[in-house]
C-alpha positions as CSV (number, residue, x, y, z in Angstrom):
1,M,104.6,121.6,100.3
2,A,106.6,123.0,103.2
3,G,110.1,122.6,104.0
4,I,112.5,122.9,107.1
5,S,114.9,125.7,106.9
6,R,118.6,124.3,106.2
7,R,120.4,127.0,108.0
8,S,118.0,126.7,111.0
9,M,118.3,123.0,111.4
10,L,122.3,123.4,111.1
11,R,122.2,126.0,113.7
12,A,120.4,124.2,116.0
13,A,122.3,121.1,115.4
14,A,125.3,122.8,116.0
15,A,124.7,124.3,119.1
16,V,123.6,120.9,120.6
17,A,126.5,119.1,119.1
18,A,128.7,121.4,121.0
19,G,127.0,121.4,124.3
20,A,103.9,77.2,116.8
21,T,103.0,77.0,112.9
22,V,100.8,79.6,111.3
23,G,99.6,79.4,108.0
24,A,97.7,81.8,105.9
25,P,95.4,83.6,105.9
26,V,98.3,85.3,108.6
27,A,96.2,88.0,110.1
28,A,96.8,86.9,113.3
29,H,97.5,89.8,116.2
30,A,101.1,89.9,116.2
31,A,103.4,88.7,119.6
32,R,104.7,91.8,121.1
33,G,108.3,91.8,122.0
34,G,110.1,90.5,125.7
35,P,111.9,92.7,127.7
36,G,115.7,93.1,126.6
37,G,119.0,94.5,127.8
38,G,119.5,98.5,127.3
39,G,116.4,99.2,125.5
40,G,115.0,95.8,124.8
41,G,114.0,94.6,121.8
42,G,112.8,90.8,120.7
43,T,110.7,89.0,118.6
44,G,107.7,88.2,120.9
45,G,108.9,85.4,123.0
46,G,110.2,81.8,121.9
47,G,109.9,82.4,118.0
48,T,107.3,80.9,116.1
49,V,107.5,78.7,112.6
50,L,105.8,80.5,109.8
51,D,105.2,77.9,107.2
52,P,102.1,78.7,104.9
53,P,101.2,77.0,101.7
54,V,102.8,77.5,98.8
55,G,101.2,80.8,97.3
56,G,101.0,82.4,93.8
57,R,103.8,82.1,90.9
58,F,106.6,84.5,91.4
59,A,106.3,87.9,90.0
60,D,108.6,90.7,89.8
61,P,107.2,94.2,90.9
62,V,105.2,96.2,88.5
63,L,108.0,98.6,86.4
64,L,106.9,101.9,86.8
65,A,106.4,103.4,83.6
66,D,109.1,106.1,82.3
67,V,107.1,108.6,80.3
68,S,110.1,110.7,78.9
69,A,110.7,111.0,75.4
70,D,114.4,112.0,76.1
71,P,116.4,109.1,76.2
72,A,119.1,110.6,78.8
73,V,116.1,110.9,81.0
74,V,114.1,108.9,83.0
75,D,110.9,110.2,84.0
76,V,108.5,108.5,86.4
77,A,105.4,109.3,88.5
78,L,104.6,108.0,92.1
79,T,101.7,108.3,94.2
80,A,101.4,108.1,97.8
81,R,97.7,106.9,98.7
82,M,95.6,104.4,100.5
83,A,94.3,101.2,98.7
84,T,92.5,98.0,99.5
85,V,95.2,95.3,99.6
86,T,95.2,91.4,100.4
87,V,98.1,90.2,102.2
88,G,98.3,86.6,103.1
89,G,94.6,86.0,102.6
90,A,93.7,89.2,104.6
91,T,92.4,92.5,102.9
92,A,92.9,95.7,104.4
93,S,93.6,99.1,103.9
94,L,97.0,100.4,103.5
95,M,99.3,103.3,102.9
96,T,101.1,102.7,99.6
97,Y,102.6,103.8,96.3
98,D,100.3,104.0,93.3
99,G,98.2,101.5,95.3
100,L,100.9,98.6,94.8
101,R,102.4,96.7,97.7
102,P,105.5,96.8,97.4
103,G,105.7,100.2,94.9
104,G,106.7,99.6,91.5
105,T,110.4,99.2,90.5
106,I,112.2,102.1,89.0
107,R,115.3,101.4,86.5
108,A,117.9,103.8,85.2
109,R,121.3,104.0,83.9
110,R,124.2,105.9,85.3
111,D,124.3,108.0,82.0
112,Q,120.5,109.2,82.5
113,L,118.5,111.8,84.7
114,L,116.1,110.0,87.1
115,R,113.1,112.5,87.6
116,V,110.4,111.5,90.1
117,R,107.1,113.5,90.0
118,M,105.3,112.9,93.5
119,R,102.1,113.2,94.7
120,N,100.5,113.0,98.3
121,D,96.8,111.6,98.0
122,L,96.9,110.3,101.6
123,P,93.8,111.6,103.8
124,A,93.7,115.2,104.7
125,S,92.6,114.2,108.0
126,G,95.1,115.5,110.6
127,A,95.7,112.2,112.0
128,R,98.2,112.1,114.2
129,N,100.4,109.0,115.5
130,I,100.9,108.1,119.2
131,L,104.4,110.1,118.8
132,G,102.1,113.1,117.8
133,H,103.6,113.2,114.3
134,P,101.1,113.6,111.2
135,L,100.4,110.3,109.9
136,Y,99.9,111.1,106.3
137,D,102.6,113.9,105.7
138,T,105.0,112.2,103.7
139,N,108.5,112.8,101.3
140,L,110.9,110.5,99.4
141,H,114.4,109.1,100.0
142,T,116.2,107.3,97.5
143,H,117.8,104.7,99.8
144,G,121.4,104.0,98.4
145,L,121.9,106.9,95.8
146,H,124.9,108.9,95.6
147,V,123.6,112.3,95.0
148,T,122.9,115.8,96.0
149,P,121.1,115.6,99.8
150,G,119.6,119.1,99.1
151,D,118.2,120.6,96.2
152,N,119.3,121.2,92.6
153,P,120.1,124.6,91.0
154,N,116.4,124.4,89.1
155,G,114.7,124.3,92.2
156,T,113.7,120.5,92.2
157,H,114.6,118.4,95.0
158,G,117.7,115.9,95.6
159,D,117.8,113.3,98.3
160,N,116.6,116.0,100.8
161,M,114.8,114.8,103.9
162,M,113.8,118.5,104.8
163,V,111.2,118.2,102.3
164,M,107.2,118.0,103.6
165,L,104.6,117.1,101.3
166,R,101.2,117.3,102.9
167,P,98.3,115.8,101.7
168,G,97.0,117.4,98.2
169,E,100.5,118.6,97.5
170,S,102.8,117.4,95.0
171,T,106.8,117.8,94.1
172,V,109.3,117.0,91.7
173,Y,112.9,115.5,92.7
174,E,115.6,115.1,90.3
175,Y,118.8,112.9,90.8
176,D,122.0,112.9,88.7
177,L,123.2,109.3,88.6
178,S,126.5,109.7,86.8
179,L,128.5,109.6,90.1
180,Q,126.6,106.8,91.5
181,R,128.3,103.3,91.3
182,P,126.6,101.0,88.6
183,G,125.1,97.6,89.4
184,T,123.3,99.1,92.4
185,L,120.1,97.8,93.9
186,N,118.4,100.5,96.3
187,F,115.1,101.3,97.2
188,Y,112.6,104.5,97.7
189,H,110.6,104.7,100.8
190,P,109.3,107.7,103.4
191,H,111.7,109.8,105.6
192,L,109.6,112.1,107.3
193,H,110.7,112.0,111.2
194,G,108.1,110.6,113.3
195,S,106.1,109.3,110.4
196,V,108.1,106.8,108.5
197,A,107.4,103.5,110.7
198,D,103.6,103.7,110.1
199,Q,104.1,104.1,106.3
200,M,106.5,101.8,105.8
201,W,104.7,99.3,107.8
202,A,101.9,99.5,105.7
203,G,104.0,98.8,102.8
204,M,105.4,102.2,101.1
205,A,108.5,100.9,100.1
206,G,109.9,100.1,96.4
207,A,113.0,99.0,94.2
208,L,115.5,101.4,92.7
209,V,117.8,99.8,90.4
210,V,120.6,101.6,88.8
211,E,121.7,99.2,86.0
212,D,125.2,96.8,85.6
213,E,127.8,98.1,83.4
214,T,129.5,94.6,83.1
215,E,128.1,91.8,81.1
216,T,129.2,89.1,83.5
217,L,125.6,88.6,85.2
218,S,123.5,89.3,81.8
219,A,123.1,85.5,80.9
220,Y,121.0,84.7,84.4
221,T,117.5,85.5,85.0
222,E,117.1,88.4,87.3
223,R,114.6,88.5,90.1
224,V,114.1,91.5,92.2
225,M,112.5,90.5,95.3
226,V,111.2,93.1,98.1
227,L,110.7,91.3,101.5
228,Q,107.8,93.0,103.5
229,D,106.2,92.2,106.6
230,V,103.0,93.6,108.5
231,T,100.0,92.2,110.5
232,V,96.4,93.1,109.8
233,V,93.9,93.5,112.4
234,G,90.5,94.1,111.2
235,S,90.9,95.6,107.8
236,V,94.3,97.9,108.8
237,A,97.8,97.4,109.5
238,E,98.0,97.3,113.4
239,P,99.0,100.3,114.7
240,H,101.9,101.2,116.6
241,D,99.9,102.1,119.7
242,A,102.3,101.7,122.7
243,M,105.6,102.8,123.3
244,M,107.2,99.6,123.6
245,D,106.2,98.7,119.8
246,Y,108.7,101.6,119.1
247,M,111.2,100.2,121.5
248,H,111.2,96.8,120.3
249,G,110.0,97.5,116.7
250,L,107.4,95.7,115.1
251,E,107.6,92.5,113.3
252,G,104.6,90.9,111.2
253,R,102.6,87.7,110.9
254,A,102.3,88.0,107.2
255,V,105.9,88.1,105.7
256,T,105.6,88.7,102.0
257,V,108.1,88.7,98.9
258,N,107.0,90.9,96.5
259,G,103.1,91.0,98.5
260,V,102.8,87.1,98.2
261,V,103.2,85.2,100.9
262,N,105.4,82.1,100.1
263,P,105.3,82.4,96.4
264,R,106.8,80.0,94.1
265,I,110.0,80.3,92.2
266,D,110.6,78.3,89.0
267,I,113.9,77.1,88.1
268,A,115.0,74.7,85.0
269,P,117.9,72.2,86.2
270,G,121.0,73.7,85.7
271,Q,120.2,77.2,85.4
272,V,121.5,80.0,87.7
273,Q,119.4,82.8,88.6
274,R,120.3,86.1,90.3
275,W,118.0,87.0,93.1
276,R,118.2,90.9,94.4
277,L,117.0,91.2,97.6
278,V,115.8,94.2,99.6
279,N,115.0,94.1,103.6
280,A,112.0,96.6,103.4
281,C,111.0,95.5,106.6
282,V,110.3,98.0,109.5
283,A,112.4,95.6,111.9
284,R,112.4,92.2,111.0
285,F,116.1,90.5,110.5
286,F,116.3,87.7,108.1
287,R,119.0,85.2,108.5
288,L,118.7,83.8,104.8
289,S,119.1,80.2,103.5
290,L,117.9,77.9,101.0
291,A,117.6,74.3,101.7
292,G,120.0,72.2,99.7
293,H,121.6,75.1,98.1
294,T,124.4,77.1,98.3
295,L,124.2,81.3,97.7
296,H,126.5,82.9,96.2
297,V,126.9,87.0,97.3
298,V,127.7,89.2,94.3
299,G,126.6,92.5,95.4
300,T,125.3,94.6,97.9
301,D,124.2,97.7,99.1
302,G,126.9,99.7,96.7
303,G,127.1,97.7,94.0
304,L,128.7,94.8,92.6
305,L,132.0,92.7,94.4
306,E,134.9,91.6,92.8
307,K,133.6,87.7,92.9
308,P,131.1,85.6,94.3
309,Y,131.2,84.4,98.0
310,A,129.7,81.4,99.0
311,V,127.8,81.3,101.9
312,G,125.0,78.7,103.8
313,E,123.4,81.6,105.3
314,L,123.2,85.2,105.4
315,L,122.2,87.8,107.6
316,L,120.0,90.8,105.8
317,S,119.0,93.5,108.4
318,P,116.1,96.1,107.7
319,G,117.7,98.4,105.1
320,E,120.3,96.0,103.6
321,R,120.3,94.8,100.2
322,V,121.8,91.9,98.8
323,D,122.7,90.3,95.2
324,L,122.5,86.5,94.9
325,L,123.3,83.5,92.4
326,V,121.3,80.6,93.0
327,K,122.4,77.4,90.8
328,A,119.9,74.7,90.4
329,S,121.9,72.1,91.3
330,G,119.5,69.9,93.4
331,S,116.8,67.1,92.6
332,P,114.5,68.2,90.2
333,S,111.5,66.1,91.7
334,T,111.9,68.3,95.0
335,S,110.9,71.6,96.4
336,Y,113.5,73.5,98.3
337,K,112.2,76.5,100.9
338,L,113.9,79.8,101.2
339,L,114.0,80.2,104.6
340,S,114.7,82.6,107.2
341,L,116.2,80.7,109.7
342,P,115.5,81.8,113.7
343,Y,117.2,84.9,114.6
344,S,116.9,87.0,118.0
345,R,117.7,90.6,117.7
346,Q,118.5,90.8,121.4
347,G,120.7,87.6,121.5
348,A,118.2,85.4,123.7
349,M,116.5,82.1,122.3
350,G,113.9,82.6,120.0
351,G,113.1,84.4,116.7
352,D,110.9,83.2,114.0
353,Q,111.6,80.6,111.7
354,V,109.7,81.9,108.2
355,T,109.3,80.2,104.8
356,L,109.9,83.1,102.5
357,A,109.6,81.3,99.0
358,T,109.8,78.0,97.4
359,L,111.7,76.8,94.9
360,T,110.8,74.1,92.5
361,Y,112.5,72.6,89.5
362,G,110.6,72.3,86.2
363,G,111.4,72.3,82.4
364,K,114.1,70.3,80.4
365,R,117.8,70.3,81.6
366,T,119.7,73.3,79.6
367,R,121.6,72.2,76.9
368,V,124.8,73.0,79.1
369,D,124.7,74.0,82.7
370,Q,124.8,77.5,83.4
371,T,128.4,78.1,85.4
372,L,128.9,80.5,88.2
373,P,131.5,83.2,87.5
374,T,135.1,83.5,89.0
375,V,134.9,87.2,88.3
376,V,132.1,89.8,89.1
377,D,133.5,93.0,88.9
378,P,137.0,93.3,88.2
379,A,136.9,97.2,89.1
380,A,135.6,96.4,92.6
381,T,138.3,96.6,95.3
382,R,138.8,97.6,98.7
383,A,139.9,100.8,99.4
384,R,143.7,100.8,100.3
385,I,144.1,103.9,102.6
386,D,146.5,104.3,105.6
387,T,144.0,104.4,108.4
388,A,146.3,106.3,111.0
389,G,146.1,109.7,110.2
390,L,142.4,110.0,109.4
391,K,139.8,111.7,111.5
392,R,137.9,109.3,113.7
393,V,134.3,110.2,114.1
394,R,132.9,108.3,117.4
395,M,129.2,107.5,117.7
396,D,127.2,105.7,120.5
397,L,124.2,104.1,120.1
398,S,121.4,103.8,123.0
399,M,118.1,103.4,123.8
400,G,116.2,104.5,127.3
401,Q,112.7,105.6,128.4
402,G,111.2,105.7,125.0
403,H,113.7,107.3,123.0
404,G,116.9,106.4,120.9
405,Y,120.2,108.3,120.9
406,I,123.4,109.1,119.5
407,N,125.9,110.2,121.9
408,G,123.3,110.8,124.7
409,I,121.3,113.1,122.0
410,S,117.7,111.9,120.8
411,F,116.4,113.7,117.6
412,T,113.1,114.9,118.5
413,G,112.6,117.2,115.1
414,H,114.9,119.4,113.2
415,D,115.6,121.4,116.4
416,S,117.8,119.4,118.2
417,S,119.9,116.2,116.9
418,Y,123.4,114.9,117.2
419,M,125.5,116.2,114.4
420,T,128.9,115.4,112.8
421,M,130.6,117.4,110.1
422,S,132.8,116.4,107.2
423,E,134.7,118.1,104.7
424,L,134.6,116.9,100.7
425,G,137.5,115.1,99.4
426,T,138.4,113.3,102.6
427,W,138.3,110.4,104.1
428,E,137.2,109.3,107.8
429,V,137.1,106.3,110.3
430,W,133.5,106.3,112.1
431,E,133.8,103.8,115.3
432,V,130.3,103.2,115.8
433,T,129.3,101.5,119.6
434,N,126.2,99.6,120.2
435,S,125.2,100.7,124.3
436,S,122.2,98.6,124.1
437,G,121.0,95.0,124.0
438,M,119.6,94.9,120.9
439,D,121.4,95.1,117.3
440,H,121.1,98.3,115.4
441,P,121.5,98.0,111.5
442,F,123.4,101.7,110.9
443,H,122.6,103.6,108.1
444,H,124.2,106.7,106.4
445,H,122.8,108.7,103.6
446,T,124.9,110.0,100.5
447,N,128.1,108.0,100.8
448,H,128.8,104.4,101.2
449,A,131.7,103.0,103.2
450,Q,133.6,99.9,103.9
451,V,133.6,97.7,106.9
452,L,137.2,97.6,108.5
453,S,136.0,95.6,111.5
454,V,132.9,94.2,113.6
455,T,133.5,93.3,117.3
456,G,130.5,91.0,118.4
457,G,127.4,89.5,116.6
458,D,127.2,87.3,113.8
459,P,130.6,85.8,112.9
460,G,129.9,85.2,109.2
461,Y,128.7,88.7,108.6
462,A,131.8,90.1,110.0
463,Q,133.6,88.2,108.0
464,L,131.9,88.7,104.8
465,W,131.5,92.2,104.7
466,T,135.2,92.8,106.5
467,S,136.9,90.8,103.5
468,A,134.7,91.3,100.4
469,A,135.3,94.4,98.1
470,A,132.0,95.6,99.3
471,W,130.4,99.3,99.8
472,K,127.9,99.5,102.4
473,D,125.2,102.0,103.8
474,V,123.6,99.7,106.4
475,T,125.9,97.8,108.6
476,V,124.5,95.7,111.6
477,V,126.2,97.0,115.1
478,P,125.7,93.9,117.1
479,R,124.4,94.5,120.8
480,W,126.9,96.0,123.1
481,G,129.3,95.6,119.9
482,R,131.1,98.0,117.8
483,V,131.9,98.6,114.3
484,E,134.7,100.5,112.4
485,L,133.7,102.0,109.0
486,L,135.8,103.5,106.3
487,V,133.9,106.7,105.0
488,P,134.9,108.5,101.9
489,V,133.3,112.1,101.9
490,R,132.9,112.5,98.3
491,D,131.2,114.8,95.6
492,H,128.2,116.1,97.5
493,A,127.9,118.7,99.8
494,G,124.8,119.3,102.2
495,M,122.6,117.8,105.1
496,S,122.6,114.3,105.3
497,M,121.3,112.0,108.0
498,L,122.5,108.9,109.4
499,H,120.3,107.0,111.9
500,C,119.3,103.1,113.1
501,H,117.3,101.7,110.2
502,I,114.9,99.6,112.8
503,I,112.4,102.3,111.9
504,E,110.8,102.7,114.8
505,H,114.0,103.5,116.4
506,E,114.5,106.4,113.8
507,D,111.2,107.7,114.6
508,I,112.1,108.1,118.4
509,G,115.3,109.8,117.7
510,M,118.3,107.2,117.3
511,M,119.2,109.7,113.9
512,G,121.8,112.5,113.6
513,V,122.7,115.1,110.9
514,W,126.0,114.6,108.6
515,H,126.8,118.0,107.7
516,I,128.9,117.6,104.4
517,E,131.1,121.1,103.9
518,E,132.8,122.2,100.5
519,A,136.4,121.5,100.6
520,M,137.9,124.2,102.6
521,G,141.3,124.5,100.4
522,P,144.9,125.7,101.9
523,M,144.8,128.3,104.2
């Protein structure tokens, strides 16, 4: 296993900073995006209706086995390997975790240590992608966990992005969850710069749940839904074979929920279910809507909200997660489609309409209809911080000439990058602007933030996340728009990361280093 020197990374970064209807099987070739302003974007022209036949019955992802005999430790094994997988009626050889697409779900409590024993069994072929990066080297990012971004005193890794695991190598990650907010839906995926899009496009991602500490939602049936997409060409995932694939980001013809195209979700009349959705796509945005029903938002990236927020539709960008309550208040004789309505990342007309799943009513009406809660997590609040005197960090996202940039600097490895530095125990306001014609979902590791303002983009998105007691680690920065984030710098020092979560944009340089320093103390 190889690593990258944190010291050399910091030194280099500091120096730079200073100076029609498609049914199953859906293995058709994906439409390439058209031109978009300031670096492009797109969904392949005027949009398509993807309304495949109802697939198999909904099932949660496999739960990864905890082999620990110690109740204070969750110990799971994770192996990256090639596997033959069926997606939307097409069979393909794909990069997976443990032969599964998506990977198995990890569940733990805040009072437990999470240990992940990871092995890379991907081919030792030396293959490289068109960016020149090793196709089968990998590592692990626990997206959403508030844990150390470095290594632990015992030599295991935390959420350390400088780890590189070559084929045939193994390592151990350990995460102290004691400072994590409860009730969080997180996920794990690769994060080795330059190779991430290929691996996630194939399907390398899985849910990671840190359990609730409130009983408010315990009476509801819980469903974990990992949303992914891919296009199968022949017997492989369509490759990123042109730079425009990286500039646009690929959107697949097979859109799956837990690996199944348009699964059937059963619900009893009067029942309330908790749906926990992860957008694990590399570039596809979802504009969620359930025909004939209201969606009640009760949680997001950083945990549960103070109360439900009723919405007719909800934008979910790559990397974002959402907790929804759905009450079966419709007609038992009718099926209802969970849709992603048309949405174009570059603002032009177009975008696919996709049937994600089909909700069907069955069984006897419950004796007493389940009711929606009025309070979810009474401890959830918006931060009451006077921002007037806080440090303000300004970042600008842009694209051009085959690269992504933050403040004009493209991350081309660990020898050059944009870098911002913060001190533990402080609060900052981040002003993130978008100087391109495509939305960018902005992700920051280690610490969550609250959204102060959003200029441009979807008004419902801005209204929800600037009013709810929500902690976010992915926020959509609208094309030619701007967001303000209130960022607490808490608990963990080290080398963290921030980047666009259109994964292709991360791979071509729209990424920077967030160096978190220990508190300086009085002078």
